[in-house]
N, C-alpha and C positions, 0 to 999 in steps of 0.2 A: 504493501498499499505504499503511495507516496505522501508526501509532505501535507499535514492537515492546516490550514488556514482557518485563522478565528480571529474575531476582534478583537483579543488580548491576549498578546502570548505569554502573559504572565499564567501559565497554565495550572502550577502548582498553590502558587499564593492565590491564584479563584478558587482552587478545590478547597483550601484550606479556611479562606474568610467566607465561604458560604455555606462550610458545615453548621448545623443548628447550634451546637455545642460553643462553636467560637464566635457565632454572630451574637450569642447571649452575653460572652466577655464583652466583645468591642459597642456593644448597644449602650455601655455604662464608661466608653473611654474617649476619652479627648485628648488628642493626638497632635504633638508638636515637632515638626519635621523638618530636620535643614539637609537639606540633599542637594545633589546634581538638580539642575533643571532640564529636563532632558525628556524624552516621549517615553522613556521606561518608566520616571518618575510618576509622570501625569498617569500611566497606567494604575501604578501602584497605588496612587493616591484617589484613582476612581474605584478602586476595589475596596478600599478602606473606608471609603463613604458609602457605598453599598452594601458591607457589612453591619452599618449601624453606626460607626465610629463616627465622632465630630472632629472634623480637619480644623483644629485653632488657629493655626498658624503656619505658613511654609517661608522657610528660609533658603534663598536662592545661595546655594555654594558659590563662591565667587569664581569667576575665568571658567565656570563651567557650565553656561547657560545657553538654550538655546532659545532664541528671541521668538520664534513662533510659538513654542510652548507657552513661555510669560505670557505671552499676549493672550493664550487661550485661556492660561490659569486665573489673572486678571479679569477677562471677561466672564468669570463663571464665579467672580466675585468673591475668590479665597484672599484671605489675610494673606500678602506675600512682604515679605521682608528683603530687599536686594541691596545690599552695602559691601562695601569692600572690609576684607581683614582686620583693617585698623578700627572702623565702626563697630564691629560687631564683637570685637575683644577689648575696645578701651574705652567704650561710652556704655551708657545704662538700657541700651534700645533690647537687649535679650532680657536683663534684670527685669525691667517694665514689665517685657511680654510674659515672664514666668511669673509676677507677681498678679498682673491681671488675670492667668488663666487658673490659678490657684485659689483667688477670690472668688473666682466664678465656680469653681469646684468645690469650695467650701459651702456654696449655697446649695448648689444642684447635687451635689454627692458623686459626680463624674471623676473617675481617675485618671490622673494625666501619665501618659506616656511619651519620653522624649527620644526621638529617632536622631542621634546625632554622625556626622562624617567628619570628624577629625577634633574632636574635644572642644567645641567652641562655648559650650555651657558648663564648662567644669567649672571657672571661677566666679561665674553669677549663680551655678546653686550653692556652691559652697557658701556664698554670700545670703542667698537666701535661707540658708537653714542656719547661719547665724543670728541675721537679724529677724528671720518670722517664723521659726522652728515649727509652730503651730501649723500656717499655711503649707509649711516643705511636707508636713504630712502625707498631703493628699497627690504627691506625685510616687505612682508607684514604682518608677525606675526609669533609666536610662540603657538602650541598645545602642553600642557603636559599631561603626561601621570599617574603619581604616586604623591600621597600622601605627599611623601617625598619633591618631586620639587615642588610642587603645594604651599606647607609651604617656602619654599627658596624664591619662586617668590613673596610670598605675603610678606613676610618682606621685599622686597625691591619696593615695585609696585608702592610707591609715587614716586620714583626718575627712574622708569622703562619707558621707555619712546617706548616702542613696543607695538601694540596690543597682548593680550594673551588670550589665553582659556584653559581651564584644564578640562580634564573629570574624574581628579582624584577621583571629590565627586558627580558624576553623581549617579542617581538611578540607572543607567544600569550598572555602574561598581560595583553595590553592589552586583550581581549576579557573578562576575568573584571572589569578596571576599569572597564570601560562598567557594568556589573550594579553595582558595588560603589559607585560614584557615583550610580546611581540609588537602590540601597535607602538610603544616608544622608539623601539629601534626604526619601524617604518616610518614614523612620523621625522624621526632625525634625517632618515636617509632623503625623504621627500624634500624636507628646507635645504639641506645641503645641496643635493641635485639640482635646485632651482637657481644656484650661485653655482654651477659647474664644479661642486668639489665631491670627490669621491671617497667613500668610505672603506671599500676593500681595500686590503694591504695595509692598513693603516692600524694604530698601535691604540686601543682601548683601555681604561681602567674603569671597571663598574667598582664604586664605594656603595657597602651593603650588600651583603651574601644573603638574604631573607627570599620570601616569597617571589619578591618582586625583581630582587637584583638576579638571582640565579637565573631567571628567565630572560632577563636583558642579556645577562652573558652567554646564555645558549644560542639566543637568535643572532648575536655580536658573530659568533662564531660561524654561524651558517651563513654570513653575510662575508665572511673569508678574511675577518679581522683577527688582528693579533691581541688576544685577551688579555687582561691581567685582573686582578680582585683582589680589593682588601675589604677587611672587615675588623670591628674593634673586638670582636670575638674570636678569641684563637681556635675557637673549637669549628665554628663557620669558614674559618680559614682553610683548616684540615680537609671541610667537605669541597673545598673549592677547589683544593689541590688535588684532591682523589677525582675530580669530576676532572680534572685536567688543564685547570688554569695555572697561569703563573702567579706568584703570590710574593709578596716581601712589605717590608714597612713601609707605610703611606711617603714618606716622604723623600724614601729612593725611589716611588714609584713616578711621583709628581712630573719629575722633569723628562721621563722615558715619555710619556704619552701625549698622543694627541686630540683624544675625545676622553670627556671624563663622564660618567652617568653616575647620578646620584640616587639612591633608593635605601636610606637607612631609616627613614621614618623616626628619625630623633628629633624632636622638637625643638631641642637646646645644642643641635649638634652643627650650624653653619659651619660650612666651607669661608674659612676669612680670607679677606685681602691679604695676609700675611702668605697664607697658603697658596693663592693665585698666583702670587711674585715668584715662589718655587718655581711655577710651571714652564712647560716650554711656550716661547713666543708663537701668540696666534692658537694656543690652545681654545677649545669648543667645550663649552660646559653645557650639560644637559641635565634637566632636573627630572625624575620619576616618582617625585614625592606629592602627595595630595597637598603640601600646602608650600609656598615659596619659600622655606626658610633652608633648603638643602644646602645652600649657599647664601654667604651674605649680599645681596644683590644690592642693598640698600647704602652698605658701608663702600663698595664698588662704585654705585652711582657717585657717591660724596667724593672719592677719591680721584675718579679720571681725570686728567689732565687735559682733554679736549671732550666736546660737544660728543656724543654718541654717533656713531657712524651707521645709520640703517643699510645694512647690506640684503635685506629682502624684507618681507614683512614678518616674518619671524625669525631675523637675527639680527643682531646690533654687535656692534664691535665698541668698545671700552678701551681706552689708552692709558696706561698706570703710568707709563713714562715711556720717553721716546724709544725704547726696546721690548715693551713688555705689551703687545694686545692681548685681550682677553675677549672671545665671542660667546655671546650668551645667547642659546634659544630660548624662543616663546617669554620673555621677559623674567626668566627662572620659574616659571611656574611648569606645572608636568605637562611635559611636550605632547602627550597623545592624547591632551583635550583639543588639539586641533583638527584632531580626525572625529569621523561620525562615533557616535556612542557603540557600546559594546551589543552584541546581538541581545536581543529581550529574552531569548531562552535561555541566553546565558547567565544573566541578571537575574532570571526568575528562582535560580538556585540560593544564590544570595539573598535575593527579597523574601523567599519563603523561609529561611532560617532565623530573617530579623522577627517575621510574623509569627514563629513557634516561641520566639524569646519572649516576645510582647504577650503571647496568649499565657505563657506560664507564668509573669508578672502581674497580668489581672486574673488570672484564676486562683492564685494563693495570695494568703496574708503577707503583707511587707516585710514579717520577719521571716521567711521561709527561706528568702534569699539574703543571708547576712551582709552587712557591709564589711569593708576592709579587704573585702577578695571580689576579682573578677569571674562571675559566671560566664559558662558557656551553655551552647543549647545541648550540648548532651551528645553521647553515641549511638544512643538508641534513637532519637530525634532525626540526627544526621540521616540515619540508616534510613528512617522512612522518607524523609525527604529524597534520596538517591533513587531509594525503590519508586515512588511516585512520580518523580520527574521519568526516569524511563520507562515506564507502563503509559505514559503520557506523550512522549516525545521518539519512542524506539517503536515505528512502526512495522520492522521487519517480520 
């Protein structure tokens, strides 16, 4: 049997959100969702609302917005917040959103679920718990989707007073990582090709050998590049060596390579201008992280001795001194964002796991999932998702 086209390719999500036992849970839910504003997210929002959930607000993830989707969501009168990273994290906009949602829930009894993509709510939730602990109790929990956000929550986990689930390190998320790694390399090749630059035969360094990094490295090797790997974890460096990559200390690798790909997911691990000065003249910097902190683009802008030169739409050249050019792709944000979104069928796996985590939070008392630890969906739940996805998508 051939491929079956349906209106919404989030088939597993649709199945779960249509089940009566889950509808009863979501009918009492108030959802705050921070996500990429893409057609896949639009489909998820539609399914959540059809399940009975209230979509209290949608926060657009910066640099990952399909304007046609944004227009449709605005036309449907959703409450949309569309601001840059600085506004989201350094102003009261998300804190006020949380206070308004919790005050409403205190009145009508609905329970709040927050879907986060990058740890943006972390400081605002902690402030809410400090200043308004009674209001904070109506928040059932947070579900984080990215390694960057997972690491941010993990850093503050001992003082974070809300149940939290993460799908960032789920074995199911590794499937998405294969495609993300491929897209990062494909997007880089597209950008460089527009300026006549060949990737093949050149030396590439992948910083960070987690889910995304190892797939970047694999696809670089398939593109006939000489691939080096560095990770702050010796265990991951060992894995990279066994996988056939060249490893060394970071400072020894920087002067050797032509292109550096960053995929650390470390919220405090910005590659500094001092590091850039060690690099080869004309080095190309590529981010695979979910936020523009993989390398210190702000300091680079401050210290450049000339106005940045636009090589093409997605590549700028910065001059640190007379002998040091630094080429940056996509303004230091994730380069794969320039490509179309990942297939909906693929994202169905990740979104289904988010829905499962939400069900767990809504089904049980808040104390079921203690604070001080990041929870996962669980092996049995992941097995069910895999089984359901295969039954709905494998038509052979």
